[in-house]
C-alpha positions, 0 to 999 in steps of 0.5 A: 500500500502506498503511503505517499498519500493517505487519501486512498486509506480514508476511502477504505472501510477496513475490518480490523478485528477478525471474528474467528480470531476473537472467538478463539481468544475468547475461548482461551480467556474463558479457560484461563480466567476460570482457572484463575490465571487471568493475570498470567494471561494479561502478562502474556499479552504485554510480554508478546506485544511485539508479536501481536503488533506485527500481524497488522502490517499497516501498523509497522512503520519499519515495513512501510519505510523499507519500501522507500529506503532508496529514496531521499531523506526528504521523501522518507520523512514525507512517507513517515508523516503520512504513515503516522496519520494512517497508523493513528487512524487505524489504531483509532478504528481498531479501538472503536471496533473492539469496544463495539463488540461483546467479546465475552470473557475477553472483554476484561482483557481487550484493553490490555490487548489493544494497549499492547498493540498500540504501544508497540506500533507507536513506539516504532513510529516514534523511534523511526522519526528519531533515527531518520530525522535526528540520529540520522543527521550527521553534521556534514553530509558528503552529498552537500559538498561543492566544488570548493569542498565546503559544506553547502547550506541546505535549508530543507533540513530545517523544513523537514524538522518543522514538518515532523515536529508539526505532525508529532505535535498535532497527533500526540493528543490523539495518540494519548487519547487512545492510551491509558495507564503506564502505556500512556505515560511511557509514550508521552515521555518518549514523544515529548523527548523527541519533540524536545530533541527536534526543537534543539536540533532546529535551533542548532541547524538554524545557526549552522545553516545561517553561517553556511549561507553567508560563506557560500561560494557561487558558480555564477554562469549568468546575471539572472536570479541564481538557483541558490537565491531561489532555494533559500527564498523558497525555504524561508517562505516555508518557514514563514508559512509554518510560523506557529510551529517554528515559534513552538520549536523556539520555545514560543519566542516570536522575537527569536523567529523574526531574528532567524528569518532576518538573519537568513535574509541578511546572510543571503544578501551579504553572500550575493554581494561578496560573490558578485565582486568576482564578476568583472565585465562592466555592469555585470555585478550590478545586473546580477545584484539587480535581478537577485535583490529584486527577486527577494523583494518580490518574494517579501511582497508576495509572502506578506508575513515575510514582508512584515517580519523584514519591515517597511524600512527593509522594503524601502531600502531594497527599492532604493537599491534597485535604482542604485543598481540600475544607475550603477549598471548604466554608468559602468556599461554605457558611459564608456560607450558615449564618452567618445562623442562627448568631447566638445569639438566644432570640427566635423572632420574630427567629430566623424571618426569619433562616431566610428569609435562609438559604433564599435563600442556600442556593438561590442556592448550590445552583443554581450548585454543582449545575452543577459536576462532580466526576467521581470518585464517592469525592471527590464523596461526600467533598465532600457529606459535608463539606457535610452536616457543615457545614450539617445540624447547624446547620439541625437545631439552629435548626429545633428552636428554632422552634415546631412551626408554624414548622417545618411552614411551613419550605421545607425539612425536614432530609430535603429539605435532605439530598436536595438536597445529594445532587444536587450536583456531577453536572455 
């Protein structure tokens, strides 16, 4: 049975108590109870609880996870979460069916019978979470090593912890409602222990991952939004969407949650700025930062809770930064192009060779920047407009200073130049 989704299970009507087997149990109970061996039978039920719990395979989390052992930890934890809902549902239905039937002599033992099965099944479930999510998380996994042999940040680890914590925290009251006595106390203690360890590990990971983000060295192949920026923002958004659970993991400290989110964003910004300094083409650094900071800003506007956490000041500052990046890009890339025709001269014979140099510089810059991508159409148009305002007035002024013959022999008319600039940043 697949446990990637428990929808199919919810549509099923499972008979979890076999009448023939219960009749046999009743006969055994009758003999033992009438012979004065009721407590011996009760002890036998608890002693052999592992064997009793192994018969309904759907209650064995190890059996379920075994079918997914080759998959990633993320998939395993998703399977575990779904399986937990199914197992709790099966136990609840089993208890309902047992309580709804008159089992004769076995009536006085059916609670022991159910508790024995439930204890084993839930304990396996809790220990599977412990081994997969907590014990099975080495400080540095070789899978997360990059070309610089440094550990990569992987915020999915934090999100996985949140998902398991949320599932446990939500289900524990339902689980405990099924149990009683010492069984209830032992499961409560074990469940609370795992929940506390998940919280402690989340706090540790949050510090570790923030440090790894800021130290990350990027392989930048283009000036667009870097996949790593998307990765971090996707997981920050997930953390914000599960704010109530994350706050519980942080001992209910809302301020600590806000600081965590702000530190991740700040680390990402610092890392992007540092890595952008390795881009050496004129305007490349500004274009890379423009795309990535704009993406972060859009995410903060879409996910309103994230925007509230970062604050209105952060949003305004990032908008100002975008204008600075555009101005810096235009200055670094296009000022050198027009500088050759900004020299004031009244001699047209001297002026014309400067236009040849302008044409050469323009075409070189155009060929390179045409391959750069600005995904957002509004920002793309804004950058183009800034280039128009920088280049076109200068080109028009100097075209007007040329003779009619020279204007006709120019490689670009003003309209052609504008058309060329409209093709920039399509990638």
